[in-house]
C-alpha positions in Angstrom: -0.3 -0.1 0.1 1.7 3.3 -1.0 1.8 5.4 2.4 0.7 8.4 0.8 -2.6 7.2 -0.6 -5.6 8.2 2.0 -7.5 4.4 2.8 -10.7 6.2 2.5 -9.7 6.7 -1.8 -10.5 2.6 -2.1 -13.8 1.0 -2.8 -16.8 1.0 -1.0 -15.3 -2.5 1.0 -11.7 -3.6 1.5 -10.7 -5.8 4.6 -7.6 -4.9 6.8 -5.2 -7.0 7.9 -5.4 -7.3 11.4 -3.7 -10.3 13.9 -6.5 -10.7 16.2 -9.5 -9.2 15.0 -11.3 -8.7 11.0 -11.4 -5.4 9.4 -12.6 -3.1 6.5 -12.6 0.5 5.5 -15.6 1.2 4.8 -16.6 3.8 2.5 -20.4 6.2 1.9 -22.0 8.8 0.3 -23.6 9.5 3.7 -23.3 8.8 6.6 -26.6 6.5 6.0 -24.8 4.9 3.3 -21.3 4.2 5.5 -23.4 2.5 8.4 -25.2 0.0 5.9 -21.8 -0.8 4.1 -20.2 -1.5 7.8 -23.2 -4.1 8.1 -22.3 -5.7 4.4 -18.9 -5.6 6.2 -20.1 -7.3 8.8 -22.3 -10.1 7.0 -19.2 -10.8 4.7 -17.7 -12.8 8.2 -21.0 -13.7 9.5 -22.2 -15.2 6.5 -26.0 -15.0 7.4 -28.5 -18.0 6.3 -32.3 -17.0 6.1 -34.3 -19.7 7.1 -37.8 -18.3 6.9 -39.8 -16.5 4.3 -41.7 -15.3 7.2 -40.6 -11.7 8.4 -40.3 -9.5 11.6 -40.7 -5.5 11.4 -38.7 -4.2 14.5 -37.8 -0.5 14.5 -34.8 0.8 16.4 -34.1 3.5 18.0 -30.2 4.6 19.1 -28.4 7.4 20.6 -24.5 7.7 21.4 -22.2 10.6 21.9 -19.9 10.4 18.9 -20.8 9.0 15.3 -18.3 6.5 15.8 -19.7 5.3 19.4 -23.1 4.9 17.5 -21.6 3.2 14.8 -20.1 0.2 16.9 -23.6 0.1 19.0 -25.5 -0.7 15.5 -23.2 -3.3 14.6 -23.3 -4.4 18.4 -27.1 -4.7 17.7 -26.9 -6.5 14.7 -24.5 -8.8 16.0 -26.9 -9.4 18.9 -29.9 -10.1 16.5 -28.3 -13.2 14.8 -26.0 -14.4 17.6 -28.9 -14.8 20.4 -32.1 -14.4 18.4 -31.4 -16.6 15.8 -32.5 -13.0 13.4 -30.6 -12.1 10.2 -31.4 -8.7 8.3 -33.6 -8.9 4.7 -34.2 -5.6 3.8 -33.5 -2.1 6.1 -34.5 1.4 5.7 -32.1 4.0 7.8 -32.1 7.4 8.8 -28.8 9.2 10.7 -29.0 12.5 12.2 -25.9 13.8 14.2 -25.4 11.0 16.5 -29.4 9.5 16.5 -30.0 6.3 14.4 -33.5 5.0 13.2 -34.0 2.0 11.6 -36.9 -0.3 10.6 -35.9 -3.4 9.6 -37.1 -6.5 8.2 -35.8 -9.6 9.7 -36.5 -13.1 8.8 -35.2 -16.2 11.1 -32.0 -17.5 10.1 -28.4 -18.9 10.9 -24.8 -17.5 10.7 -21.8 -19.7 9.4 -19.6 -17.5 11.0 -19.1 -15.9 14.9 -19.0 -12.7 15.1 -18.3 -11.2 18.6 -18.4 -7.6 18.5 -17.3 -4.6 16.6 -14.8 -2.9 18.4 -13.6 0.6 19.0 -9.7 -0.3 17.3 -8.4 2.0 15.7 -12.1 3.6 14.8 -12.5 6.8 13.8 -15.2 8.2 11.0 -13.5 11.2 8.8 -15.5 13.0 5.2 -13.2 14.0 2.7 -14.7 14.8 -1.0 -16.7 11.9 -2.0 -18.1 11.0 1.2 -17.8 9.5 4.5 -14.5 6.4 5.3 -14.4 4.7 8.7 -12.2 1.5 9.4 -13.7 -0.8 12.0 -12.1 -3.9 13.5 -14.6 -7.3 14.4 -12.9 -9.0 17.2 -14.3 -13.0 15.7 
């Protein structure tokens, strides 16, 4: 990797090498897309499987002191749903206003093939540039 190159100029989701965790550099035109792409990165690790054609609609409201903390809270909520409740996201409507998130989830019963313990705060930051937003996030496996 060219050290002068900004990691935010990469494609939407890029893996990051790390010894103990799995990490990604994630982009989005706005914070909503950044959070959606972060879910896609999480699901690359979890490899969810939908088991039912029946759906559950769920609204989630989250608030945190910072956008970075909101991202971790969001991802850990989705990990909890998949790991503990055995439900996976089929479709999402998401709205982010500052450090508040409102989401409408269409969920279905499902399972996962890859275990993820949590999204972490390791090296976490969200940057804004001319292309939109970018973050580097790590997951504890």
